[in-house]
PDB file of N, CA, C, O and CB in Angstrom:
ATOM      1  N   MET A   1       0.850  -1.160   0.000  1.00  0.00           N
ATOM      2  CA  MET A   1       0.000   0.000   0.000  1.00  0.00           C
ATOM      3  C   MET A   1       0.900   1.228   0.000  1.00  0.00           C
ATOM      4  O   MET A   1       1.922   1.254   0.686  1.00  0.00           O
ATOM      5  CB  MET A   1      -0.969  -0.005   1.217  1.00  0.00           C
ATOM      6  N   GLY A   2       0.520   2.247  -0.769  1.00  0.00           N
ATOM      7  CA  GLY A   2       1.273   3.483  -0.846  1.00  0.00           C
ATOM      8  C   GLY A   2       0.929   4.434   0.284  1.00  0.00           C
ATOM      9  O   GLY A   2       0.049   4.171   1.104  1.00  0.00           O
ATOM     10  N   ALA A   3       1.638   5.532   0.304  1.00  0.00           N
ATOM     11  CA  ALA A   3       1.381   6.561   1.315  1.00  0.00           C
ATOM     12  C   ALA A   3       0.089   7.296   0.977  1.00  0.00           C
ATOM     13  O   ALA A   3      -0.253   7.435  -0.198  1.00  0.00           O
ATOM     14  CB  ALA A   3       2.569   7.560   1.408  1.00  0.00           C
ATOM     15  N   PRO A   4      -0.626   7.765   1.986  1.00  0.00           N
ATOM     16  CA  PRO A   4      -1.859   8.517   1.732  1.00  0.00           C
ATOM     17  C   PRO A   4      -1.587   9.807   0.960  1.00  0.00           C
ATOM     18  O   PRO A   4      -0.537  10.429   1.118  1.00  0.00           O
ATOM     19  CB  PRO A   4      -2.558   8.842   3.051  1.00  0.00           C
ATOM     20  N   LEU A   5      -2.534  10.193   0.137  1.00  0.00           N
ATOM     21  CA  LEU A   5      -2.433  11.470  -0.563  1.00  0.00           C
ATOM     22  C   LEU A   5      -2.742  12.583   0.423  1.00  0.00           C
ATOM     23  O   LEU A   5      -3.754  12.537   1.122  1.00  0.00           O
ATOM     24  CB  LEU A   5      -3.396  11.525  -1.788  1.00  0.00           C
ATOM     25  N   THR A   6      -1.880  13.573   0.480  1.00  0.00           N
ATOM     26  CA  THR A   6      -2.100  14.671   1.414  1.00  0.00           C
ATOM     27  C   THR A   6      -2.189  16.013   0.712  1.00  0.00           C
ATOM     28  O   THR A   6      -2.471  17.027   1.350  1.00  0.00           O
ATOM     29  CB  THR A   6      -0.998  14.707   2.440  1.00  0.00           C
ATOM     30  N   TYR A   7      -1.952  16.034  -0.593  1.00  0.00           N
ATOM     31  CA  TYR A   7      -2.061  17.293  -1.326  1.00  0.00           C
ATOM     32  C   TYR A   7      -2.597  16.995  -2.724  1.00  0.00           C
ATOM     33  O   TYR A   7      -2.478  15.876  -3.222  1.00  0.00           O
ATOM     34  CB  TYR A   7      -0.679  18.030  -1.399  1.00  0.00           C
ATOM     35  N   PHE A   8      -3.173  17.986  -3.332  1.00  0.00           N
ATOM     36  CA  PHE A   8      -3.744  17.840  -4.659  1.00  0.00           C
ATOM     37  C   PHE A   8      -3.318  19.024  -5.507  1.00  0.00           C
ATOM     38  O   PHE A   8      -2.945  20.069  -4.974  1.00  0.00           O
ATOM     39  CB  PHE A   8      -5.287  17.728  -4.597  1.00  0.00           C
ATOM     40  N   THR A   9      -3.369  18.872  -6.816  1.00  0.00           N
ATOM     41  CA  THR A   9      -3.048  19.958  -7.733  1.00  0.00           C
ATOM     42  C   THR A   9      -4.255  20.243  -8.609  1.00  0.00           C
ATOM     43  O   THR A   9      -5.160  19.418  -8.734  1.00  0.00           O
ATOM     44  CB  THR A   9      -1.810  19.612  -8.598  1.00  0.00           C
ATOM     45  N   ALA A  10      -4.256  21.405  -9.204  1.00  0.00           N
ATOM     46  CA  ALA A  10      -5.362  21.791 -10.083  1.00  0.00           C
ATOM     47  C   ALA A  10      -5.425  20.858 -11.291  1.00  0.00           C
ATOM     48  O   ALA A  10      -4.388  20.413 -11.782  1.00  0.00           O
ATOM     49  CB  ALA A  10      -5.206  23.261 -10.544  1.00  0.00           C
ATOM     50  N   PRO A  11      -6.623  20.563 -11.770  1.00  0.00           N
ATOM     51  CA  PRO A  11      -6.745  19.740 -12.973  1.00  0.00           C
ATOM     52  C   PRO A  11      -6.074  20.437 -14.160  1.00  0.00           C
ATOM     53  O   PRO A  11      -6.089  21.665 -14.246  1.00  0.00           O
ATOM     54  CB  PRO A  11      -8.234  19.452 -13.287  1.00  0.00           C
ATOM     55  N   PRO A  12      -5.489  19.661 -15.069  1.00  0.00           N
ATOM     56  CA  PRO A  12      -4.886  20.263 -16.260  1.00  0.00           C
ATOM     57  C   PRO A  12      -5.961  20.824 -17.185  1.00  0.00           C
ATOM     58  O   PRO A  12      -7.137  20.482 -17.055  1.00  0.00           O
ATOM     59  CB  PRO A  12      -4.027  19.231 -17.010  1.00  0.00           C
ATOM     60  N   ALA A  13      -5.565  21.672 -18.104  1.00  0.00           N
ATOM     61  CA  ALA A  13      -6.516  22.318 -19.022  1.00  0.00           C
ATOM     62  C   ALA A  13      -7.321  21.289 -19.815  1.00  0.00           C
ATOM     63  O   ALA A  13      -8.504  21.501 -20.083  1.00  0.00           O
ATOM     64  CB  ALA A  13      -5.770  23.251 -19.988  1.00  0.00           C
ATOM     65  N   TRP A  14      -6.688  20.176 -20.189  1.00  0.00           N
ATOM     66  CA  TRP A  14      -7.398  19.190 -21.003  1.00  0.00           C
ATOM     67  C   TRP A  14      -8.482  18.452 -20.220  1.00  0.00           C
ATOM     68  O   TRP A  14      -9.283  17.732 -20.817  1.00  0.00           O
ATOM     69  CB  TRP A  14      -6.416  18.191 -21.571  1.00  0.00           C
ATOM     70  N   ALA A  15      -8.524  18.616 -18.896  1.00  0.00           N
ATOM     71  CA  ALA A  15      -9.529  17.924 -18.088  1.00  0.00           C
ATOM     72  C   ALA A  15     -10.942  18.421 -18.395  1.00  0.00           C
ATOM     73  O   ALA A  15     -11.918  17.746 -18.068  1.00  0.00           O
ATOM     74  CB  ALA A  15      -9.226  18.106 -16.603  1.00  0.00           C
ATOM     75  N   ASP A  16     -11.058  19.593 -19.020  1.00  0.00           N
ATOM     76  CA  ASP A  16     -12.385  20.092 -19.410  1.00  0.00           C
ATOM     77  C   ASP A  16     -13.104  19.109 -20.330  1.00  0.00           C
ATOM     78  O   ASP A  16     -14.333  19.117 -20.406  1.00  0.00           O
ATOM     79  CB  ASP A  16     -12.259  21.455 -20.105  1.00  0.00           C
ATOM     80  N   ALA A  17     -12.349  18.268 -21.026  1.00  0.00           N
ATOM     81  CA  ALA A  17     -12.957  17.291 -21.932  1.00  0.00           C
ATOM     82  C   ALA A  17     -13.859  16.312 -21.183  1.00  0.00           C
ATOM     83  O   ALA A  17     -14.793  15.762 -21.768  1.00  0.00           O
ATOM     84  CB  ALA A  17     -11.870  16.523 -22.684  1.00  0.00           C
ATOM     85  N   PHE A  18     -13.592  16.089 -19.899  1.00  0.00           N
ATOM     86  CA  PHE A  18     -14.439  15.190 -19.121  1.00  0.00           C
ATOM     87  C   PHE A  18     -15.859  15.720 -18.993  1.00  0.00           C
ATOM     88  O   PHE A  18     -16.801  14.943 -18.838  1.00  0.00           O
ATOM     89  CB  PHE A  18     -13.845  14.974 -17.743  1.00  0.00           C
ATOM     90  N   GLU A  19     -16.019  17.030 -19.055  1.00  0.00           N
ATOM     91  CA  GLU A  19     -17.353  17.618 -18.947  1.00  0.00           C
ATOM     92  C   GLU A  19     -18.249  17.177 -20.096  1.00  0.00           C
ATOM     93  O   GLU A  19     -19.466  17.089 -19.935  1.00  0.00           O
ATOM     94  CB  GLU A  19     -17.261  19.140 -18.912  1.00  0.00           C
ATOM     95  N   LEU A  20     -17.660  16.900 -21.250  1.00  0.00           N
ATOM     96  CA  LEU A  20     -18.446  16.410 -22.386  1.00  0.00           C
ATOM     97  C   LEU A  20     -19.108  15.078 -22.069  1.00  0.00           C
ATOM     98  O   LEU A  20     -20.164  14.756 -22.615  1.00  0.00           O
ATOM     99  CB  LEU A  20     -17.562  16.268 -23.623  1.00  0.00           C
ATOM    100  N   GLY A  21     -18.484  14.303 -21.184  1.00  0.00           N
ATOM    101  CA  GLY A  21     -19.041  13.019 -20.768  1.00  0.00           C
ATOM    102  C   GLY A  21     -19.893  13.117 -19.518  1.00  0.00           C
ATOM    103  O   GLY A  21     -20.343  12.100 -18.990  1.00  0.00           O
ATOM    104  N   GLY A  22     -20.120  14.338 -19.038  1.00  0.00           N
ATOM    105  CA  GLY A  22     -20.960  14.527 -17.874  1.00  0.00           C
ATOM    106  C   GLY A  22     -20.223  14.481 -16.547  1.00  0.00           C
ATOM    107  O   GLY A  22     -20.850  14.399 -15.491  1.00  0.00           O
ATOM    108  N   PHE A  23     -18.894  14.532 -16.590  1.00  0.00           N
ATOM    109  CA  PHE A  23     -18.101  14.496 -15.363  1.00  0.00           C
ATOM    110  C   PHE A  23     -17.559  15.879 -15.037  1.00  0.00           C
ATOM    111  O   PHE A  23     -17.370  16.713 -15.922  1.00  0.00           O
ATOM    112  CB  PHE A  23     -16.948  13.490 -15.494  1.00  0.00           C
ATOM    113  N   ARG A  24     -17.317  16.104 -13.774  1.00  0.00           N
ATOM    114  CA  ARG A  24     -16.688  17.346 -13.331  1.00  0.00           C
ATOM    115  C   ARG A  24     -15.592  16.989 -12.348  1.00  0.00           C
ATOM    116  O   ARG A  24     -15.838  16.306 -11.354  1.00  0.00           O
ATOM    117  CB  ARG A  24     -17.728  18.322 -12.685  1.00  0.00           C
ATOM    118  N   LEU A  25     -14.391  17.444 -12.623  1.00  0.00           N
ATOM    119  CA  LEU A  25     -13.293  17.200 -11.706  1.00  0.00           C
ATOM    120  C   LEU A  25     -13.367  18.175 -10.544  1.00  0.00           C
ATOM    121  O   LEU A  25     -13.683  19.351 -10.723  1.00  0.00           O
ATOM    122  CB  LEU A  25     -11.943  17.316 -12.426  1.00  0.00           C
ATOM    123  N   LEU A  26     -13.075  17.682  -9.369  1.00  0.00           N
ATOM    124  CA  LEU A  26     -13.055  18.541  -8.189  1.00  0.00           C
ATOM    125  C   LEU A  26     -11.778  19.356  -8.186  1.00  0.00           C
ATOM    126  O   LEU A  26     -10.713  18.866  -8.559  1.00  0.00           O
ATOM    127  CB  LEU A  26     -13.174  17.710  -6.890  1.00  0.00           C
ATOM    128  N   ASP A  27     -11.895  20.612  -7.759  1.00  0.00           N
ATOM    129  CA  ASP A  27     -10.698  21.442  -7.705  1.00  0.00           C
ATOM    130  C   ASP A  27     -10.019  21.282  -6.347  1.00  0.00           C
ATOM    131  O   ASP A  27     -10.541  20.622  -5.449  1.00  0.00           O
ATOM    132  CB  ASP A  27     -11.048  22.927  -7.969  1.00  0.00           C
ATOM    133  N   VAL A  28      -8.860  21.892  -6.217  1.00  0.00           N
ATOM    134  CA  VAL A  28      -8.068  21.771  -4.997  1.00  0.00           C
ATOM    135  C   VAL A  28      -8.865  22.236  -3.774  1.00  0.00           C
ATOM    136  O   VAL A  28      -8.803  21.605  -2.720  1.00  0.00           O
ATOM    137  CB  VAL A  28      -6.770  22.582  -5.123  1.00  0.00           C
ATOM    138  N   GLY A  29      -9.601  23.321  -3.909  1.00  0.00           N
ATOM    139  CA  GLY A  29     -10.397  23.820  -2.787  1.00  0.00           C
ATOM    140  C   GLY A  29     -11.427  22.821  -2.309  1.00  0.00           C
ATOM    141  O   GLY A  29     -11.608  22.637  -1.106  1.00  0.00           O
ATOM    142  N   GLU A  30     -12.104  22.175  -3.242  1.00  0.00           N
ATOM    143  CA  GLU A  30     -13.119  21.181  -2.875  1.00  0.00           C
ATOM    144  C   GLU A  30     -12.481  19.973  -2.198  1.00  0.00           C
ATOM    145  O   GLU A  30     -12.996  19.473  -1.198  1.00  0.00           O
ATOM    146  CB  GLU A  30     -13.906  20.734  -4.116  1.00  0.00           C
ATOM    147  N   LEU A  31     -11.364  19.507  -2.743  1.00  0.00           N
ATOM    148  CA  LEU A  31     -10.690  18.343  -2.172  1.00  0.00           C
ATOM    149  C   LEU A  31     -10.075  18.652  -0.813  1.00  0.00           C
ATOM    150  O   LEU A  31      -9.902  17.754   0.011  1.00  0.00           O
ATOM    151  CB  LEU A  31      -9.616  17.844  -3.120  1.00  0.00           C
ATOM    152  N   SER A  32      -9.746  19.916  -0.578  1.00  0.00           N
ATOM    153  CA  SER A  32      -9.139  20.330   0.689  1.00  0.00           C
ATOM    154  C   SER A  32     -10.171  20.727   1.738  1.00  0.00           C
ATOM    155  O   SER A  32      -9.801  21.091   2.854  1.00  0.00           O
ATOM    156  CB  SER A  32      -8.197  21.483   0.452  1.00  0.00           C
ATOM    157  N   THR A  33     -11.441  20.665   1.404  1.00  0.00           N
ATOM    158  CA  THR A  33     -12.495  21.015   2.349  1.00  0.00           C
ATOM    159  C   THR A  33     -12.434  20.089   3.560  1.00  0.00           C
ATOM    160  O   THR A  33     -12.385  18.870   3.402  1.00  0.00           O
ATOM    161  CB  THR A  33     -13.884  20.937   1.675  1.00  0.00           C
ATOM    162  N   PRO A  34     -12.435  20.648   4.756  1.00  0.00           N
ATOM    163  CA  PRO A  34     -12.468  19.787   5.944  1.00  0.00           C
ATOM    164  C   PRO A  34     -13.696  18.878   5.910  1.00  0.00           C
ATOM    165  O   PRO A  34     -14.798  19.317   5.579  1.00  0.00           O
ATOM    166  CB  PRO A  34     -12.470  20.640   7.237  1.00  0.00           C
ATOM    167  N   LEU A  35     -13.496  17.636   6.248  1.00  0.00           N
ATOM    168  CA  LEU A  35     -14.606  16.689   6.202  1.00  0.00           C
ATOM    169  C   LEU A  35     -15.731  17.117   7.143  1.00  0.00           C
ATOM    170  O   LEU A  35     -16.903  16.863   6.864  1.00  0.00           O
ATOM    171  CB  LEU A  35     -14.121  15.283   6.565  1.00  0.00           C
ATOM    172  N   ALA A  36     -15.386  17.756   8.239  1.00  0.00           N
ATOM    173  CA  ALA A  36     -16.406  18.223   9.181  1.00  0.00           C
ATOM    174  C   ALA A  36     -17.344  19.242   8.541  1.00  0.00           C
ATOM    175  O   ALA A  36     -18.471  19.414   9.004  1.00  0.00           O
ATOM    176  CB  ALA A  36     -15.745  18.832  10.413  1.00  0.00           C
ATOM    177  N   ALA A  37     -16.897  19.920   7.484  1.00  0.00           N
ATOM    178  CA  ALA A  37     -17.721  20.924   6.806  1.00  0.00           C
ATOM    179  C   ALA A  37     -18.480  20.343   5.616  1.00  0.00           C
ATOM    180  O   ALA A  37     -19.280  21.042   4.993  1.00  0.00           O
ATOM    181  CB  ALA A  37     -16.853  22.080   6.341  1.00  0.00           C
ATOM    182  N   ALA A  38     -18.240  19.089   5.299  1.00  0.00           N
ATOM    183  CA  ALA A  38     -18.872  18.454   4.139  1.00  0.00           C
ATOM    184  C   ALA A  38     -20.177  17.774   4.540  1.00  0.00           C
ATOM    185  O   ALA A  38     -20.332  17.322   5.675  1.00  0.00           O
ATOM    186  CB  ALA A  38     -17.917  17.431   3.495  1.00  0.00           C
ATOM    187  N   ASP A  39     -21.104  17.707   3.601  1.00  0.00           N
ATOM    188  CA  ASP A  39     -22.378  17.023   3.823  1.00  0.00           C
ATOM    189  C   ASP A  39     -22.170  15.531   3.574  1.00  0.00           C
ATOM    190  O   ASP A  39     -22.028  15.111   2.425  1.00  0.00           O
ATOM    191  CB  ASP A  39     -23.505  17.599   2.893  1.00  0.00           C
ATOM    192  N   THR A  40     -22.152  14.748   4.610  1.00  0.00           N
ATOM    193  CA  THR A  40     -21.966  13.297   4.483  1.00  0.00           C
ATOM    194  C   THR A  40     -23.279  12.539   4.659  1.00  0.00           C
ATOM    195  O   THR A  40     -23.272  11.323   4.852  1.00  0.00           O
ATOM    196  CB  THR A  40     -20.945  12.806   5.508  1.00  0.00           C
ATOM    197  N   SER A  41     -24.401  13.248   4.595  1.00  0.00           N
ATOM    198  CA  SER A  41     -25.701  12.619   4.840  1.00  0.00           C
ATOM    199  C   SER A  41     -26.064  11.572   3.791  1.00  0.00           C
ATOM    200  O   SER A  41     -26.916  10.721   4.048  1.00  0.00           O
ATOM    201  CB  SER A  41     -26.777  13.675   4.886  1.00  0.00           C
ATOM    202  N   GLY A  42     -25.440  11.614   2.620  1.00  0.00           N
ATOM    203  CA  GLY A  42     -25.728  10.637   1.581  1.00  0.00           C
ATOM    204  C   GLY A  42     -24.952   9.340   1.715  1.00  0.00           C
ATOM    205  O   GLY A  42     -25.147   8.412   0.931  1.00  0.00           O
ATOM    206  N   LEU A  43     -24.068   9.273   2.709  1.00  0.00           N
ATOM    207  CA  LEU A  43     -23.278   8.053   2.893  1.00  0.00           C
ATOM    208  C   LEU A  43     -24.090   7.006   3.646  1.00  0.00           C
ATOM    209  O   LEU A  43     -24.871   7.322   4.543  1.00  0.00           O
ATOM    210  CB  LEU A  43     -21.967   8.361   3.651  1.00  0.00           C
ATOM    211  N   ALA A  44     -23.886   5.764   3.260  1.00  0.00           N
ATOM    212  CA  ALA A  44     -24.544   4.646   3.942  1.00  0.00           C
ATOM    213  C   ALA A  44     -23.877   4.426   5.299  1.00  0.00           C
ATOM    214  O   ALA A  44     -22.768   4.906   5.531  1.00  0.00           O
ATOM    215  CB  ALA A  44     -24.482   3.343   3.076  1.00  0.00           C
ATOM    216  N   GLU A  45     -24.540   3.713   6.182  1.00  0.00           N
ATOM    217  CA  GLU A  45     -23.995   3.455   7.518  1.00  0.00           C
ATOM    218  C   GLU A  45     -22.637   2.742   7.437  1.00  0.00           C
ATOM    219  O   GLU A  45     -21.729   3.055   8.208  1.00  0.00           O
ATOM    220  CB  GLU A  45     -24.986   2.611   8.343  1.00  0.00           C
ATOM    221  N   ALA A  46     -22.496   1.800   6.522  1.00  0.00           N
ATOM    222  CA  ALA A  46     -21.212   1.103   6.381  1.00  0.00           C
ATOM    223  C   ALA A  46     -20.107   2.070   5.958  1.00  0.00           C
ATOM    224  O   ALA A  46     -18.965   1.945   6.400  1.00  0.00           O
ATOM    225  CB  ALA A  46     -21.330  -0.041   5.357  1.00  0.00           C
ATOM    226  N   GLU A  47     -20.448   3.023   5.111  1.00  0.00           N
ATOM    227  CA  GLU A  47     -19.468   4.025   4.690  1.00  0.00           C
ATOM    228  C   GLU A  47     -19.103   4.950   5.847  1.00  0.00           C
ATOM    229  O   GLU A  47     -17.936   5.298   6.028  1.00  0.00           O
ATOM    230  CB  GLU A  47     -20.010   4.845   3.511  1.00  0.00           C
ATOM    231  N   LEU A  48     -20.099   5.341   6.621  1.00  0.00           N
ATOM    232  CA  LEU A  48     -19.839   6.180   7.784  1.00  0.00           C
ATOM    233  C   LEU A  48     -18.968   5.458   8.809  1.00  0.00           C
ATOM    234  O   LEU A  48     -18.144   6.077   9.481  1.00  0.00           O
ATOM    235  CB  LEU A  48     -21.152   6.612   8.424  1.00  0.00           C
ATOM    236  N   GLU A  49     -19.157   4.162   8.921  1.00  0.00           N
ATOM    237  CA  GLU A  49     -18.315   3.364   9.820  1.00  0.00           C
ATOM    238  C   GLU A  49     -16.864   3.404   9.350  1.00  0.00           C
ATOM    239  O   GLU A  49     -15.947   3.511  10.165  1.00  0.00           O
ATOM    240  CB  GLU A  49     -18.818   1.898   9.890  1.00  0.00           C
ATOM    241  N   GLN A  50     -16.658   3.319   8.040  1.00  0.00           N
ATOM    242  CA  GLN A  50     -15.306   3.400   7.496  1.00  0.00           C
ATOM    243  C   GLN A  50     -14.699   4.784   7.738  1.00  0.00           C
ATOM    244  O   GLN A  50     -13.500   4.900   7.992  1.00  0.00           O
ATOM    245  CB  GLN A  50     -15.316   3.080   5.992  1.00  0.00           C
ATOM    246  N   VAL A  51     -15.518   5.826   7.661  1.00  0.00           N
ATOM    247  CA  VAL A  51     -15.048   7.183   7.942  1.00  0.00           C
ATOM    248  C   VAL A  51     -14.610   7.273   9.406  1.00  0.00           C
ATOM    249  O   VAL A  51     -13.568   7.854   9.710  1.00  0.00           O
ATOM    250  CB  VAL A  51     -16.159   8.235   7.632  1.00  0.00           C
ATOM    251  N   ARG A  52     -15.392   6.708  10.290  1.00  0.00           N
ATOM    252  CA  ARG A  52     -15.019   6.736  11.712  1.00  0.00           C
ATOM    253  C   ARG A  52     -13.735   5.955  11.952  1.00  0.00           C
ATOM    254  O   ARG A  52     -12.923   6.336  12.795  1.00  0.00           O
ATOM    255  CB  ARG A  52     -16.152   6.161  12.579  1.00  0.00           C
ATOM    256  N   TYR A  53     -13.550   4.877  11.221  1.00  0.00           N
ATOM    257  CA  TYR A  53     -12.350   4.051  11.376  1.00  0.00           C
ATOM    258  C   TYR A  53     -11.120   4.769  10.817  1.00  0.00           C
ATOM    259  O   TYR A  53     -10.093   4.864  11.490  1.00  0.00           O
ATOM    260  CB  TYR A  53     -12.538   2.693  10.671  1.00  0.00           C
ATOM    261  N   GLY A  54     -11.227   5.272   9.587  1.00  0.00           N
ATOM    262  CA  GLY A  54     -10.076   5.875   8.920  1.00  0.00           C
ATOM    263  C   GLY A  54      -9.773   7.294   9.345  1.00  0.00           C
ATOM    264  O   GLY A  54      -8.636   7.750   9.226  1.00  0.00           O
ATOM    265  N   ARG A  55     -10.781   8.000   9.841  1.00  0.00           N
ATOM    266  CA  ARG A  55     -10.671   9.382  10.307  1.00  0.00           C
ATOM    267  C   ARG A  55     -10.006  10.319   9.296  1.00  0.00           C
ATOM    268  O   ARG A  55      -9.050  11.012   9.643  1.00  0.00           O
ATOM    269  CB  ARG A  55      -9.900   9.415  11.594  1.00  0.00           C
ATOM    270  N   PRO A  56     -10.500  10.352   8.038  1.00  0.00           N
ATOM    271  CA  PRO A  56      -9.957  11.320   7.083  1.00  0.00           C
ATOM    272  C   PRO A  56     -10.302  12.728   7.543  1.00  0.00           C
ATOM    273  O   PRO A  56     -11.351  12.953   8.147  1.00  0.00           O
ATOM    274  CB  PRO A  56     -10.506  11.062   5.652  1.00  0.00           C
ATOM    275  N   SER A  57      -9.415  13.675   7.256  1.00  0.00           N
ATOM    276  CA  SER A  57      -9.673  15.038   7.712  1.00  0.00           C
ATOM    277  C   SER A  57     -10.218  15.936   6.605  1.00  0.00           C
ATOM    278  O   SER A  57     -10.765  17.001   6.889  1.00  0.00           O
ATOM    279  CB  SER A  57      -8.407  15.638   8.273  1.00  0.00           C
ATOM    280  N   THR A  58     -10.076  15.520   5.351  1.00  0.00           N
ATOM    281  CA  THR A  58     -10.580  16.329   4.241  1.00  0.00           C
ATOM    282  C   THR A  58     -11.387  15.461   3.284  1.00  0.00           C
ATOM    283  O   THR A  58     -11.339  14.233   3.348  1.00  0.00           O
ATOM    284  CB  THR A  58      -9.418  17.016   3.494  1.00  0.00           C
ATOM    285  N   VAL A  59     -12.120  16.111   2.405  1.00  0.00           N
ATOM    286  CA  VAL A  59     -12.896  15.402   1.385  1.00  0.00           C
ATOM    287  C   VAL A  59     -11.960  14.584   0.494  1.00  0.00           C
ATOM    288  O   VAL A  59     -12.270  13.443   0.151  1.00  0.00           O
ATOM    289  CB  VAL A  59     -13.726  16.400   0.531  1.00  0.00           C
ATOM    290  N   GLY A  60     -10.828  15.159   0.121  1.00  0.00           N
ATOM    291  CA  GLY A  60      -9.864  14.441  -0.722  1.00  0.00           C
ATOM    292  C   GLY A  60      -9.339  13.183  -0.064  1.00  0.00           C
ATOM    293  O   GLY A  60      -9.203  12.152  -0.722  1.00  0.00           O
ATOM    294  N   GLU A  61      -9.043  13.251   1.225  1.00  0.00           N
ATOM    295  CA  GLU A  61      -8.582  12.061   1.936  1.00  0.00           C
ATOM    296  C   GLU A  61      -9.669  10.994   1.963  1.00  0.00           C
ATOM    297  O   GLU A  61      -9.377   9.807   1.820  1.00  0.00           O
ATOM    298  CB  GLU A  61      -8.156  12.419   3.367  1.00  0.00           C
ATOM    299  N   LEU A  62     -10.894  11.400   2.142  1.00  0.00           N
ATOM    300  CA  LEU A  62     -11.999  10.452   2.145  1.00  0.00           C
ATOM    301  C   LEU A  62     -12.130   9.761   0.798  1.00  0.00           C
ATOM    302  O   LEU A  62     -12.344   8.550   0.734  1.00  0.00           O
ATOM    303  CB  LEU A  62     -13.301  11.155   2.502  1.00  0.00           C
ATOM    304  N   MET A  63     -12.003  10.523  -0.273  1.00  0.00           N
ATOM    305  CA  MET A  63     -12.227   9.978  -1.608  1.00  0.00           C
ATOM    306  C   MET A  63     -11.076   9.126  -2.125  1.00  0.00           C
ATOM    307  O   MET A  63     -11.312   8.163  -2.855  1.00  0.00           O
ATOM    308  CB  MET A  63     -12.477  11.091  -2.564  1.00  0.00           C
ATOM    309  N   PHE A  64      -9.843   9.453  -1.768  1.00  0.00           N
ATOM    310  CA  PHE A  64      -8.703   8.829  -2.435  1.00  0.00           C
ATOM    311  C   PHE A  64      -7.797   8.001  -1.554  1.00  0.00           C
ATOM    312  O   PHE A  64      -6.845   7.414  -2.070  1.00  0.00           O
ATOM    313  CB  PHE A  64      -7.903   9.861  -3.070  1.00  0.00           C
ATOM    314  N   ASN A  65      -8.031   7.917  -0.269  1.00  0.00           N
ATOM    315  CA  ASN A  65      -7.179   7.111   0.595  1.00  0.00           C
ATOM    316  C   ASN A  65      -7.948   5.931   1.161  1.00  0.00           C
ATOM    317  O   ASN A  65      -9.120   6.049   1.518  1.00  0.00           O
ATOM    318  CB  ASN A  65      -6.608   7.958   1.727  1.00  0.00           C
ATOM    319  N   TRP A  66      -7.283   4.808   1.237  1.00  0.00           N
ATOM    320  CA  TRP A  66      -7.869   3.588   1.770  1.00  0.00           C
ATOM    321  C   TRP A  66      -7.167   3.278   3.076  1.00  0.00           C
ATOM    322  O   TRP A  66      -5.985   3.579   3.244  1.00  0.00           O
ATOM    323  CB  TRP A  66      -7.750   2.399   0.762  1.00  0.00           C
ATOM    324  N   TRP A  67      -7.894   2.680   3.992  1.00  0.00           N
ATOM    325  CA  TRP A  67      -7.342   2.316   5.287  1.00  0.00           C
ATOM    326  C   TRP A  67      -7.423   0.814   5.453  1.00  0.00           C
ATOM    327  O   TRP A  67      -8.339   0.167   4.947  1.00  0.00           O
ATOM    328  CB  TRP A  67      -8.083   3.036   6.432  1.00  0.00           C
ATOM    329  N   ASP A  68      -6.459   0.271   6.165  1.00  0.00           N
ATOM    330  CA  ASP A  68      -6.460  -1.178   6.456  1.00  0.00           C
ATOM    331  C   ASP A  68      -7.464  -1.495   7.531  1.00  0.00           C
ATOM    332  O   ASP A  68      -7.614  -2.655   7.914  1.00  0.00           O
ATOM    333  CB  ASP A  68      -5.065  -1.660   6.888  1.00  0.00           C
TER     334      ASP A  68
END
């Protein structure tokens, strides 16, 4: 297992092409949002249990890091 991601960079200019497929890349500000400030009401109980176990501090950590 690799080290957790702790920083993010802005999407490259070509990432706008994903919007044609209906996707939107999150920017650095969104990924750096403290998890306490994020709306987690859409998560299932099992997902919330994983959040309590892994204790991610930001939205980006929640989305991109896995815990043993």
